[in-house]
C-alpha positions in Angstrom: -101.2 -39.0 -64.2 -97.4 -39.3 -64.2 -97.2 -42.1 -66.8 -100.4 -41.1 -68.6 -98.7 -37.8 -69.7 -95.7 -39.4 -71.1 -95.4 -39.6 -74.8 -95.5 -42.8 -76.8 -92.8 -44.1 -79.0 -92.3 -46.9 -81.4 -89.9 -49.6 -80.1 -88.5 -52.1 -82.4 -88.7 -55.9 -81.5 -87.6 -58.6 -83.9 -89.9 -58.5 -86.8 -92.2 -55.9 -85.5 -92.6 -52.5 -83.6 -94.6 -52.0 -80.4 -95.9 -48.8 -78.9 -94.5 -48.0 -75.4 -94.3 -45.0 -73.1 -91.1 -43.0 -73.2 -90.1 -43.5 -69.6 -86.8 -41.8 -70.2 -88.4 -38.5 -70.5 -87.8 -36.5 -67.4 -88.5 -33.1 -66.1 -87.1 -31.1 -63.2 -88.2 -28.1 -61.2 -87.7 -24.6 -62.6 -85.5 -22.3 -60.5 -88.7 -20.2 -59.9 -90.4 -23.1 -58.4 -87.5 -24.1 -56.2 -87.8 -20.7 -54.5 -89.0 -20.6 -51.0 -92.3 -19.0 -52.1 -93.3 -22.2 -53.9 -92.0 -24.9 -51.5 -92.5 -25.7 -48.0 -90.1 -27.7 -45.8 -91.4 -31.0 -44.3 -89.9 -33.6 -42.0 -90.9 -37.1 -42.7 -92.1 -39.3 -39.8 -91.3 -43.1 -39.6 -93.7 -44.9 -42.0 -94.5 -41.9 -44.3 -94.7 -42.7 -48.0 -94.9 -40.4 -51.0 -98.5 -41.6 -51.3 -99.4 -40.8 -47.7 -97.7 -37.3 -47.9 -99.5 -36.6 -51.1 -102.8 -37.5 -49.5 -102.2 -35.4 -46.4 -100.8 -32.4 -48.3 -102.6 -32.5 -51.6 -105.8 -34.5 -50.8 -105.1 -37.3 -53.2 -102.5 -40.2 -53.4 -102.5 -39.6 -57.2 -100.0 -36.7 -56.6 -97.3 -38.9 -55.1 -95.2 -38.2 -58.2 -95.2 -34.4 -57.4 -93.6 -35.3 -54.0 -90.9 -37.3 -55.8 -90.2 -34.8 -58.6 -90.0 -32.0 -56.1 -87.2 -33.8 -54.2 -85.5 -35.2 -57.3 -86.2 -38.8 -56.2 -86.1 -41.4 -59.0 -85.8 -44.5 -56.8 -87.9 -44.8 -53.8 -86.2 -47.9 -52.6 -82.9 -46.2 -52.3 -83.6 -42.5 -51.9 -86.6 -42.6 -49.5 -85.9 -43.1 -45.8 -86.1 -46.6 -44.6 -88.4 -47.6 -41.6 -86.5 -47.4 -38.3 -87.3 -51.0 -37.5 -85.8 -52.2 -40.7 -82.6 -50.1 -40.6 -80.6 -52.6 -38.7 -81.5 -55.5 -41.0 -80.6 -53.2 -44.0 -77.2 -52.4 -42.4 -76.5 -56.2 -41.8 -77.4 -57.0 -45.3 -75.2 -54.2 -46.7 -72.1 -54.8 -44.4 -72.5 -58.4 -43.6 -74.2 -60.1 -40.6 -72.5 -59.1 -37.3 -70.8 -56.0 -38.9 -73.4 -53.4 -37.9 -71.3 -52.4 -34.9 -68.0 -52.4 -36.8 -66.3 -49.0 -37.4 -67.3 -47.3 -40.6 -65.1 -44.3 -40.2 -63.6 -41.8 -37.6 -64.4 -38.1 -37.3 -63.3 -35.3 -35.0 -65.5 -35.0 -31.9 -67.9 -31.9 -31.9 -66.9 -31.1 -35.4 -68.5 -31.1 -38.9 -69.7 -34.7 -39.4 -68.7 -34.5 -43.0 -65.0 -34.4 -42.1 -63.6 -37.9 -41.9 -60.1 -38.5 -40.3 -57.6 -41.3 -40.1 -57.6 -43.7 -37.1 -55.3 -42.5 -34.3 -55.3 -44.5 -31.1 -54.0 -41.6 -29.0 -56.7 -39.2 -30.2 -59.4 -41.9 -29.9 -58.3 -42.5 -26.2 -58.2 -38.8 -25.6 -61.7 -38.3 -27.0 -60.7 -35.9 -29.8 -61.8 -38.3 -32.4 -64.7 -40.7 -32.3 -65.6 -43.9 -34.2 -68.8 -44.1 -36.2 -70.2 -47.6 -36.6 -71.8 -48.9 -39.8 -75.2 -48.7 -38.2 -74.6 -45.1 -36.9 -73.5 -44.1 -40.3 -76.6 -45.6 -42.0 -78.8 -44.0 -39.3 -77.3 -40.6 -40.2 -77.8 -41.1 -43.9 -81.4 -42.2 -43.2 -82.0 -39.2 -41.1 -80.8 -36.8 -43.7 -83.3 -38.2 -46.2 -86.3 -37.2 -43.9 -85.9 -33.5 -44.7 -88.0 -33.0 -47.9 -89.7 -30.0 -49.6 -93.2 -30.1 -50.9 -94.8 -27.9 -53.5 -97.4 -25.8 -52.0 -100.9 -26.8 -52.8 -101.7 -23.5 -54.7 -99.0 -24.3 -57.3 -100.2 -27.9 -58.0 -102.5 -27.1 -60.8 -99.9 -25.0 -62.6 -97.3 -27.6 -62.0 -99.5 -30.4 -63.5 -100.3 -28.2 -66.5 -96.7 -27.4 -67.2 -95.8 -31.1 -66.7 -98.3 -32.2 -69.3 -97.1 -29.5 -71.8 -93.4 -30.5 -71.3 -94.2 -34.2 -71.7 -96.2 -33.5 -74.9 -93.2 -32.0 -76.6 
């Protein structure tokens, strides 16, 4: 359904033109839809996929694209949470083998995790700042991706109709 509704365009190739889908056409949610009345909060479990969520929530895996659009996800490989058992492997591939336990940054203990501070050996020894390892950082990032929003089932038909209209323009 997602690609089927996309308009076609002529794409020039040497000596000819071919008909292709306009994959650069995108839509986003209207402010009215992003209100709390149309969305419900959902916390992903390890192993959930857009397809499994769509099946559980809408009764069909064909609506996986609604899950992605609702959460403004364009790349499932980077924007969807990784499986817990593959997170260490991902961390090692990103930071280098053996560097998962190296310090990524420091932050004030019992403070906003967004506030990053400089290394200070006295504060570290006193426990007022703490070191965050590469793995712990990636774990926090992965955890933050698990909170998503789902379009309530009663709005799906209207959403699909509007999507088709917008793609046809």
